[in-house]
N, C-alpha and C positions, 0 to 999 in steps of 0.2 A: 447620254445612259447614265440610268439610277445607282446608286451604290447597292450593295449587297448587306444584309443584315444577317451575320451570322448567326448570332444568338436567336435570331428569328427562327433561323434553320432546327437549332438544338432545341427551342421549346416547341415545335412541331412535332419532333421526334419523340420527346416525353411525352407528351400528348397523345401521339399515336399509340405508343408504349402503354400507357395508362389506360386508354380506351380497350385497348387488347384483354389487358388484364381485368378490368372490369367486367367483360361480358364474359370470360371464360377460368376466371380464376378466383371465385365468389368471395368477398371478405378482405381480400390482399390490399385493393384499391376502391375504398370506400365510395369515395365521390369522385371517382373516374368519369362518370357521365359527365362534370364539369368539364373535362378536356375538349368534349365537343364544344363547347361555349367560349375556351380558349382559341379554337380551331377559327370559330367565326370572328373574332376580334383579330387574330393573325391576317385571317382575309381580306379585311376590309383594311386593315394597314398594308398589305402587299398591294391588293388593287389599286388603293390610290397611290402609293408609290409608282406603280408600274403604268398606269392609267389616266391620272387624273390631269395631267398637263395635256398628254396626247388627245384627250376628249375637248378639253376646254381649246385646244388648238386645231380643232377642226376635224379629229378623226372620227368616223362616220360612227353610228351607234352600230349599226349591221357588221362593220368591222370588229367593233368591240364583241357582239356578242359571238361572232363566230371564234373568234380567240378564245372565249370561253367556252365553247361550245365542243370544238379540238382539243381544250385541256381536260375537259369534264367525260367527256364522252366514252375515251376507252374504260374509265372506270367503271361507267354504266354500264358496258356492255360486258365487262369480266363478272362484276357483281350479280348480272342479272342470269349469267350463263352458271355460274357456280350454285346460284338458288335455284335453279331450274335441276341442276342434277341433283341436287338434295332432295329436291321436291320429289323428282322421280325414283329416288333411293327408297323414301318414305313410300311410294306409292307401291313399287313392288313389294314394300313389307305389310303395307297396308294398303290393299288397293282402294280406289276412292274416285273421284272426279277426275279425268284429265282434262275434261273443258275447261274446269276452274284454272287448273295450273296452267294450261295455255294461255288463258285470259289474262293469268295474273304475271306470265312471263311477258307477254307483250305489254301490257302496263307499263312494267319495270322499265323496258327499254326504250319507252318514249317518258318516262317519269310522270306517270300518270298517278295520281293518289286516290287511293280510295275515298270517296267522299263521304259514305254515310256510315261512319265508324261508330259503333256502340263500345261503351266502356271496354276495356281490355284489349280492342280489336287496334292494329296497325297499318297504318297509312299505306304500308307495301309490304305484305305480308308475303311474300317471296323471299326479300332481302330488308328486314324491319328498319338497317340504319340510313335505307335511301334516303329517310327524310330530309336529312342532313345535307344530302347533294341537291334536294328537291329545293326547299328553302335559301340554298347557296343562290340557285339560278334565281330565284324571286328577287331576292335583295339584292343582286346583281342588275336585273333589269331595273329595278327601282332606283340603285345609284345612279345610274347613267341616265335615266330621265330626268332625278333630283338635279344634277350638274347645270342644268338648262334652266334652271330656277333663278330667278333674278336674287331671290331671299334666300340663297342655299344657305348661307350659315346659320341663319335663324333656324329655317328649317330642321338641321343638321341636330341641334341642340334641342329642339322640341322632340324631335323623333326619338332619342335616349331618352329624355325624361319620361314621355308616355311610355315607352316600351317597359321600362324599369319598375312604373308603377303597374303595368298589365301583369307582369312577372310576380311581382310582388302580393296582390291581389288574387294571384294564382285562378286563372280564368278557367272555368269547368270546361268550355270546347277546348280538347287538346290540340286540333290544328290550330286555335288562336294560341294556344300557350306554346307550340313548337315555332310558330311564326316570329312570337315577338321576342323569343329567345336568339334566333337568327338576325331580326333588326336590329337589335340590343347591342349584339356582340360585335357583328359586321359595322354599325356606323359609331361604335363606341371604338372600334380600330381606327375608322376614316378620321375621326375627331383627334386621335392620337397622332396619327399622321401629320394634321395640319397643325395641331399646339407642337411637334419637333420642329417643324418649318419656321415657326413663329419666334421660338424660344431658343436661344443661345446656350444649349446644352453641352456640357465637357462630358468626355468618355471616363467612367470609374472603374479604376483597376479592378480586376476580377467580378466586374457586375454581372458578367453571364453567371457566374457561379451562385451570384445570389437570386440572380432570375430563376434559375434551373432549381436551387432549393426550393426557393417559394412555392414553384408550382408543382413540387414533388410533396410538398406538405401537405397543400392545398386537396392534392389529389387523396392521399391517403387519410387523411381527416376524416371523421363523419359528419355529414351537413345535408343538408336537404332543401329543397327548394317547393 
């Protein structure tokens, strides 16, 4: 049984509040979008903590995917239904194309992104934040396949470096930009988990407070990527 990191739960809560404020209170949390990147890092760490030994010990990839599906699917359904209700409310006020709304709802339920996206378009028009869930699943699949590589450690470092370079170069293709953000964050979390296993780290008194303060400071400061 793996140990629980209470500080990670705290950071996840702060990140969730940061995203909410970023979308609903413009100007309050100027860099709230970075909370999504923190979510990917935390996800990589927690997934590695929970499943790495199991996958290496013989846990079938199908069992891993099923566990992740059960964890994520309720959020997908709830988010899709809320998006549909918002779309129907908009339709009542401004009648439009119900077929498009229905197609968007169906695509949202199965997390099928809008492939041909022009500038300003969203991968999931019905619920725009679904892009993070979509790429969370994508990097989970990559992670499970990556564990079976004989050169996993070297590939891990390479993935982190290449992803960071792609983000710094700011690729014009938005889907690629979002994918590299997810890839970098997730595998950075995996790398941190592996380092924590190899290094003999000692607990720092009030370390959780320093971590929380650092995250809050980053979220409220004006930044751009």
